[in-house]
C-alpha positions as CSV (number, residue, x, y, z in Angstrom):
1,M,0.0,0.0,0.0
2,I,1.2,3.5,-0.9
3,T,0.1,6.6,0.9
4,L,0.5,10.0,-0.9
5,S,0.1,13.1,1.1
6,R,-1.6,15.7,-1.3
7,E,-2.2,19.3,-0.5
8,K,-5.5,18.8,1.3
9,E,-6.1,15.1,1.2
10,I,-4.5,11.6,1.4
11,Q,-4.4,9.4,-1.7
12,Q,-4.1,5.6,-1.4
13,I,-2.4,3.8,-4.2
14,E,-2.2,0.0,-4.6
15,N,0.1,-0.4,-7.6
16,W,3.9,0.4,-7.4
17,E,3.8,0.9,-11.2
18,T,1.8,4.0,-10.7
19,I,4.6,5.5,-8.7
20,I,7.6,4.6,-11.0
21,S,5.6,6.0,-14.0
22,R,5.3,9.5,-12.5
23,A,7.1,12.0,-14.7
24,G,9.6,13.1,-12.1
25,F,10.4,9.6,-10.7
26,R,14.0,8.3,-10.8
27,N,15.1,4.9,-9.6
28,D,18.8,5.8,-9.6
29,L,19.1,9.1,-7.8
30,D,22.6,10.2,-6.6
31,P,22.0,11.5,-3.0
32,K,25.2,13.6,-3.2
33,S,23.9,15.6,-6.1
34,V,20.4,16.5,-4.8
35,K,18.8,18.4,-1.9
36,L,15.6,17.0,-0.4
37,E,12.6,19.2,-0.6
38,A,10.0,17.1,1.1
39,I,8.7,13.7,1.9
40,I,5.5,13.2,-0.1
41,G,4.4,9.6,0.8
42,T,5.1,6.2,2.4
43,Y,4.9,2.7,1.1
44,K,4.7,-0.7,2.6
45,F,4.7,-4.0,0.6
46,K,4.9,-7.7,1.3
47,D,7.3,-8.0,-1.6
48,P,10.2,-5.5,-1.3
49,V,11.1,-2.9,-3.9
50,P,14.6,-1.6,-4.6
51,C,15.8,1.6,-3.0
52,G,16.0,4.4,-5.5
53,L,19.3,5.8,-4.2
54,S,22.2,5.0,-6.3
55,G,24.4,4.1,-3.3
56,C,22.0,1.5,-2.1
57,H,19.4,-0.2,-4.4
58,Q,18.8,-2.7,-1.7
59,P,15.2,-4.0,-1.6
60,H,13.0,-2.5,1.2
61,N,9.5,-3.6,2.2
62,S,8.7,-0.1,3.5
63,G,10.1,3.4,3.2
64,Y,9.4,7.0,2.0
65,L,8.7,8.7,-1.2
66,V,10.6,11.9,-1.5
67,V,11.0,14.9,-3.9
68,T,14.0,17.1,-4.4
69,D,14.3,20.8,-4.8
70,S,14.6,20.2,-8.6
71,G,11.3,18.2,-8.7
72,L,12.9,14.8,-9.0
73,E,11.2,11.9,-7.0
74,T,12.5,8.6,-5.7
75,N,12.0,6.1,-2.9
76,M,14.2,5.3,0.0
77,G,14.1,3.3,3.2
78,N,14.1,4.9,6.6
79,I,17.7,3.9,7.3
80,C,18.9,5.1,4.0
81,G,17.3,8.5,4.5
82,G,19.0,8.9,7.8
83,S,22.4,7.7,6.5
84,Y,22.5,9.8,3.4
85,F,20.6,12.9,4.4
86,S,21.1,12.9,8.3
87,V,19.3,15.6,10.2
88,E,17.6,17.0,7.1
89,F,15.8,13.7,6.5
90,K,14.7,13.4,10.1
91,V,13.3,16.9,10.1
92,L,11.4,16.3,6.9
93,R,10.1,12.9,8.2
94,N,8.8,14.5,11.4
95,R,7.1,17.2,9.4
96,F,5.6,14.7,7.1
97,N,4.3,12.4,9.9
98,K,2.7,15.3,11.6
99,D,1.1,16.6,8.4
100,L,-0.2,13.1,7.5
101,Q,-1.6,12.7,11.0
102,N,-3.4,16.0,10.8
103,K,-4.8,15.2,7.3
104,R,-6.2,11.9,8.8
105,R,-7.7,13.8,11.7
106,R,-9.3,16.3,9.2
107,E,-10.7,13.4,7.2
108,T,-12.1,11.8,10.4
109,L,-13.8,15.1,11.4
110,Q,-15.2,15.8,7.9
111,H,-16.6,12.3,7.8
112,A,-18.1,12.7,11.4
113,Q,-19.8,15.9,10.3
114,F,-22.1,13.8,8.1
115,S,-23.3,12.0,11.3
116,V,-24.1,15.0,13.3
117,D,-27.8,15.1,12.5
118,G,-28.2,11.5,13.2
119,W,-26.5,11.8,16.6
120,K,-28.7,14.8,17.4
121,E,-31.9,12.8,16.7
122,E,-30.7,10.0,18.8
123,I,-30.0,12.3,21.7
124,E,-33.4,14.0,21.2
125,I,-35.1,10.5,21.6
126,I,-33.0,9.7,24.7
127,R,-34.0,13.0,26.3
128,N,-37.7,13.2,25.4
129,E,-39.0,9.6,25.2
130,S,-41.4,8.4,27.9
131,E,-39.5,8.4,31.2
132,G,-36.5,9.6,29.2
133,A,-33.3,11.4,30.4
134,D,-35.0,14.8,31.0
135,W,-37.7,13.1,33.2
136,C,-35.0,11.0,35.0
137,H,-32.7,13.9,35.7
138,G,-35.6,16.2,36.8
139,N,-36.9,13.7,39.3
140,I,-33.5,12.7,40.8
141,K,-32.9,16.4,41.4
142,K,-36.1,16.4,43.5
143,L,-34.7,13.7,45.7
144,N,-31.7,15.8,46.5
145,N,-33.6,19.0,47.0
146,K,-34.0,19.7,50.7
147,S,-37.1,21.8,50.1
148,L,-38.9,18.9,48.3
149,S,-37.3,15.9,50.0
150,P,-37.0,15.1,53.7
151,D,-33.6,15.9,55.1
152,V,-33.1,12.3,56.3
153,I,-33.7,11.1,52.7
154,V,-31.1,13.4,51.3
155,R,-28.6,12.4,54.0
156,T,-29.3,8.7,53.5
157,L,-28.9,8.8,49.8
158,S,-25.6,10.8,50.1
159,K,-24.3,8.1,52.6
160,M,-25.3,5.3,50.3
161,V,-23.3,6.8,47.4
162,R,-20.3,7.4,49.6
163,D,-20.5,3.8,50.8
164,K,-21.3,2.5,47.3
165,S,-23.9,0.4,48.8
166,G,-27.6,0.1,48.0
167,L,-28.5,-1.1,51.5
168,I,-31.2,1.0,53.2
169,V,-30.2,1.3,56.9
170,R,-32.5,2.6,59.6
171,T,-31.2,3.8,63.0
172,R,-33.5,3.3,66.0
173,L,-33.3,3.0,69.7
174,S,-32.1,-0.4,71.0
175,T,-34.4,-2.5,73.0
176,K,-33.8,-3.8,76.5
177,D,-33.2,-7.3,75.2
178,E,-30.7,-6.0,72.6
179,K,-28.7,-4.1,75.3
180,E,-28.6,-7.2,77.5
181,L,-27.4,-9.3,74.6
182,M,-24.6,-6.7,73.8
183,E,-23.5,-6.9,77.4
184,A,-23.7,-10.7,77.5
185,Q,-21.4,-10.8,74.4
186,G,-18.8,-8.7,76.2
187,G,-19.7,-5.3,74.5
188,A,-20.9,-2.1,75.7
189,R,-24.5,-1.2,75.7
190,K,-25.5,0.9,72.7
191,E,-28.4,3.3,72.8
192,F,-28.9,3.1,69.1
193,V,-28.7,0.1,66.6
194,E,-28.8,0.1,62.8
195,E,-30.8,-2.5,60.8
196,N,-31.0,-3.2,57.1
197,I,-34.6,-2.8,55.9
198,G,-34.2,-3.0,52.1
199,F,-32.0,-2.6,49.1
200,L,-32.4,0.4,46.7
201,K,-32.0,-0.5,43.1
202,G,-30.4,2.0,40.9
203,F,-28.8,4.1,43.5
204,E,-25.8,4.4,41.2
205,A,-27.8,7.0,39.4
206,F,-26.4,9.4,41.9
207,Y,-22.8,8.7,40.7
208,S,-21.1,11.5,38.8
209,E,-20.5,9.3,35.8
210,N,-24.3,8.8,35.5
211,N,-25.2,12.5,35.5
212,L,-27.4,12.7,32.5
213,R,-27.2,16.5,32.2
214,D,-23.3,16.3,32.0
215,I,-23.4,13.5,29.5
216,L,-26.1,14.7,27.1
217,I,-26.0,18.5,27.4
218,F,-22.5,19.5,28.5
219,N,-20.7,16.8,26.6
220,L,-22.7,15.5,23.6
221,E,-24.9,18.4,22.6
222,K,-22.2,21.0,23.2
223,G,-19.6,19.0,21.2
224,L,-22.0,18.3,18.3
225,R,-22.7,22.0,18.0
226,E,-19.0,22.7,17.7
227,L,-18.5,19.8,15.3
228,G,-21.4,20.8,13.1
229,E,-20.3,24.4,12.8
230,V,-16.5,24.2,12.7
231,E,-14.4,24.8,9.6
232,V,-12.2,21.7,9.8
233,D,-9.5,23.1,7.5
234,L,-9.0,26.1,9.8
235,L,-8.5,24.1,13.0
236,S,-5.2,24.3,14.9
237,D,-3.3,21.1,15.6
238,S,-4.4,21.0,19.3
239,D,-8.0,21.5,18.3
240,L,-7.8,18.8,15.7
241,Q,-6.4,16.4,18.4
242,R,-9.1,17.3,20.9
243,L,-12.0,17.0,18.5
244,V,-10.9,13.8,17.0
245,K,-10.6,12.3,20.5
246,W,-14.1,13.6,21.4
247,V,-15.6,12.1,18.2
248,A,-14.0,8.7,19.0
249,D,-16.0,8.7,22.3
250,V,-19.4,9.8,20.9
251,E,-20.9,6.4,20.4
252,S,-19.7,5.1,23.8
253,N,-21.1,8.3,25.4
254,I,-24.5,7.8,23.9
255,E,-24.5,4.2,25.1
256,Q,-23.5,5.5,28.5
257,A,-26.5,7.8,28.5
258,K,-28.9,5.0,27.5
259,N,-27.5,2.8,30.3
260,S,-27.8,5.7,32.8
261,V,-31.5,6.2,31.9
262,V,-32.1,2.5,32.6
263,T,-30.4,2.9,36.0
264,H,-32.5,6.1,36.7
265,R,-35.7,4.3,35.9
266,A,-34.9,1.4,38.2
267,L,-34.2,3.9,41.0
268,L,-37.4,5.9,40.4
269,E,-39.7,3.0,40.1
270,V,-42.4,3.7,42.8
271,G,-42.1,0.4,44.6
272,N,-38.4,0.7,44.8
273,I,-38.2,4.3,45.9
274,K,-41.0,3.9,48.5
275,Q,-38.6,1.6,50.6
276,L,-37.1,4.9,51.8
277,R,-40.3,5.8,53.5
278,E,-39.4,3.2,56.3
279,I,-36.6,5.4,57.6
280,L,-39.0,8.4,58.1
281,E,-40.4,9.1,61.6
282,T,-42.5,12.2,61.5
283,P,-45.9,12.6,59.8
284,E,-44.6,15.8,58.2
285,D,-41.6,13.9,56.6
286,K,-43.9,11.1,55.4
287,K,-46.3,13.6,53.9
288,L,-43.6,15.4,52.1
289,F,-42.1,12.2,50.8
290,D,-45.5,10.9,49.6
291,S,-46.0,14.1,47.7
292,L,-42.5,13.8,46.2
293,V,-43.1,10.3,44.9
294,K,-46.5,11.2,43.5
295,S,-44.9,14.0,41.5
296,F,-42.7,11.3,39.6
297,S,-45.7,10.2,37.5
């Protein structure tokens, strides 16, 4: 396979005959009588081809295509280039590799721009379908809002996330029998005991990596706006690198959003979330919590 770097594109050529038939190509170029202008391509074959430098002519499976300041072209291996042209070749090789990499990045982004509308439609569905991401995110915010959710619920959920455990634990006064048992077992009497009263599915919805607003709005929608509007040919090297990396993660981020919605729905299922009512003690807290759960529908 031969890769030629054109002014604004990459050209792939299968046949070596196409290269040696170019008007300026020479297969016996004297390296002492020429000055390298640029590296214009690379090649890699199963069957080696002879080096185009007159002092070598050894067969190489891979190497570079170069052009001189007089417009002549030839091919040479990596070692030959370093041996005959020293630092000059290394500078041109680094420049070529960087330019080729940026051309590939531009091609990646230009291709990705055709997918922007499809990705936007997919995100729109994720956000606005029945019990979609917007519904999920809005309701989970209510659970953490101290004006809408009892303080004990907010504190309990926060502790569950810190502990990375879905166990619902209730703290209550210890009974006389429990205190006597503690003492009989050699421990101190405790005024309060903790008991597991349930398991909350989907509590991972509170993890930062499952924040639907961050995934869908601040990451995907913001990035898609930039990708759809940007002039790829005018991007700096650093912006090319950043956007290509972002594009590579789009599909996995969309999948992450879908999985996060499933986790949120499991959490917000009425029978699941109502387990938290058992940790409430006051009628006021129970009334506030019942109103909160009712608002999910």
